N, C-alpha and C positions, 0 to 999 in steps of 0.2 A: 775203768773207774775202780778205785780201791774203796770198798765199803768197810766202814768201821764195825766193830762188834755190835755197837748199839743199833746200827741200821739192820744188821742181819738178824738180831734178836727180834726187832719190830716186825720184820718180814715173816718170821716164823710164828710169832705170837698171834697174828691176825687170823689165820685159818684155824689154829688150835682154839682160840677164843670163840670163834663162830661155832665150832663143833661142840663146844662145851655148853652152849645155850640149851636150856631145858627143851624137851621135845615139843611142848605146846607152843613154843615161840620160834621154832625153826622154819621161818619164812623169810628168806632174804637172798642176797646175791654176794658173790665174791668174784672179782675179775682182775685181769691184768691187761693193760693197754700199752702199746708202744707207738711212738710217734716223734714229732719234731717240735722243739721249742725255739722261738726266736725272741731275743731280749735286747733291749737298748736302755742304757743308763745315761741320763743327761744327753749331751751331744756326742757321746762316744759312738763308734760304728756299731751297727746291729750285728749280733753274733747268733749263730744257729747251731744246735746240737741235738743229738738223739736223746729222747727222754722216755723213761719207763714209769708207769703209774700202777700202783697196787691199791685196790679199793674194795671195801666191803660194807654191806648194810643189812640189818636184820630187824625184825619186829620184836621189840621188847615186851610191849603189851598190846594184844590184839583187841580191836574194838569189840565192845560188848554187844552192840546191835548195829544194824544197817540204817539207823535213823539219824545219822549225822555224827555219831561217835567216831573219833579218829583212831587210827593205829598210832602207837608211840614207837618211833624207830630210832635206831642209833647206828653209828658206823664210824669209819675212818678212812684215811687216804694217806699214801706215801708217794712222793714224787722224787725221782732220782735221775738227774741228768747225767749223761755220759761225761760231760765236761763241767766240773764244779768250779773251775777257775773263772768262768764267765756266766754261769747259771746257778740258780739257787736250789738247794735241797729244801723240801717242804714236808711237814707232817701235820695232819689235821684229825680232829675227832669231833663228832657232832651228835646231836639228839634233838628230837622235836616231833610234833604231830603231823600226820598225813591224813587229810580229809578226803574221803571218797565222795565225789559229787556225781551221782549217777553211776552208770556202769562202765564208763570209759575215761573219766577225768579224775585226776588226783591233784590236790593242791596242798602243799606243805610249807612249814616254816622250820628250818633246821638251825638251831643255835650251834655255832661252830667256833672252836678255838683252833687257830692255825699258827704254827711256828715256822719261820722262814730263816734259813741260814744264807744270808746274802753273800755274793762273791766279792773278792777283792779285785779292783781294777788297777791297771798300770797305765798311767797317763802323765804326760809332761816329765818323764824320767823318774817318776816315783810311784809307789804303791798307795792306793786310796782304799783304806779298810772301812767297811761298813758295819753298823751294829746288827745284831740278830734282832728279829722282830717277832713279838707274840701279840696277836690281836684277836678280837671278837668279830665274827661275821654273823649276820642274820639273813641268809639267803632265802628268798621265796622260790619254791620249786613247783613247777607246773608240769604235769605229765599227762599225755593223751595216749590211750591204748586203742588200737583199731584192728579190724579183721574179725573173721567169724569167731575165732578163739582168743581174740585180743592178744595175739602174739607180737604184732608190730607195735612200736612205741616211739614217740618223740617227746623230748623233755627239754625244758628251758629253766635255767637258774640265773639269778642275778642278785647282787647285794651292793649297797653302799658301804665303803670301808670306814671303820672307826679308827681313832688315833691308837697306834700300837704302843706296846710296852717294849722298851729297848734294853738289851743287855750286851755286854762286851763279848766279842768272839774270844775263843780260847787263847789266841795269839794275836799280837799286833793291835792293841786297843786303838780305836779311832782317836785322832788328835783334834776332834771338834765336838761341840755339845750335841745332845740329841736333836735331830731335826723335828720340825713341827709340821704335821700333816695338813695340807690345804684341802685336798679332796682325793678320793680314790674310789674305784668300783671294779667289779668283775661281772662279766656276762659269759654264760656257757650254754651251748646248744648241743644236744645229742640225739641220735636216731639209731634204732636197732631192731633186731628181730630175734625172737626166742624159738629155738628148735628143741622141744622137749625140756630137758633140764639145762641146756646150754643156750647161750645167746651170743650174738655178734653185735658190736656197737662201734659207732664212729662219733667223735666229739670235736668241737672247736671252742676254744676259750680265748677271750681277750681281757686283759687286766691292766690297770693303770694306777700308779701312785704319783701324785704331785705334792711336793713339800714346799713350804714357804722359802723364799730366797733370802736367806740370812746366814749367820755364822754356822748354823747347823746343817746347811745345805750348800757348801762351797761349790761354785760353778754349776749348780743344779745337778751334781753328780749322784744325788740320791733319787732323783726322779727316775721312774722305772716303768717301762712299757713292755709287756710280754704277750706273745700270741702263741697258742699251742694247738696243734692238730694231732689227734691220736686215733687209733683204732685198735680193737682188741676182742678178746673172747672172755666169757665168764660163765659161772655156774650158778644156776638158780635153784634154791632148795626150799 
């Protein structure tokens, strides 16, 4: 995969940005995951490729007390598939409160902006170019930590998708109007264990977009189902 300058800059900025957070806020994670993404657009065949994820999260404002005050967290994510001809590059940033409910349970709402560069498909002897999508997500994040030192963790995330904002790709503008979202969602589950300042994690995510069948969604080729399985290592600071 050939990464553009913008992608390389984003990869370098995340750890530099986290390191620049004031000392009183340096509580967070930075990790790299590798795995497999499987995507299907409309009735086209499913395709599978290697995918890499870079993600980070840190505490912007630490809770003033343990009587229900939340931590305010922020972070971001980059998804880079090995095959961009059939799979999408994605970039996301989020922020929101994390409420500590007791000693083991965390419940958060992370307002998230996500940009997706959808691939171009070749079907019926011609190329089908899709719009870029920018949309808002409001995932609910539930995490449970267990064990004597709370080193083990399981986490679940989920969100209903809102109508995205569409922009033209740099080349080959689509020859159809913006599609209209009917419904969409994503669900993600993760489990891991922390070893000192390092952690191991495995995740599974399923996401689905269904658009209305009209001129903006010819032959349902904008409908998109993706399943992603990853595992990786990260640093907790």
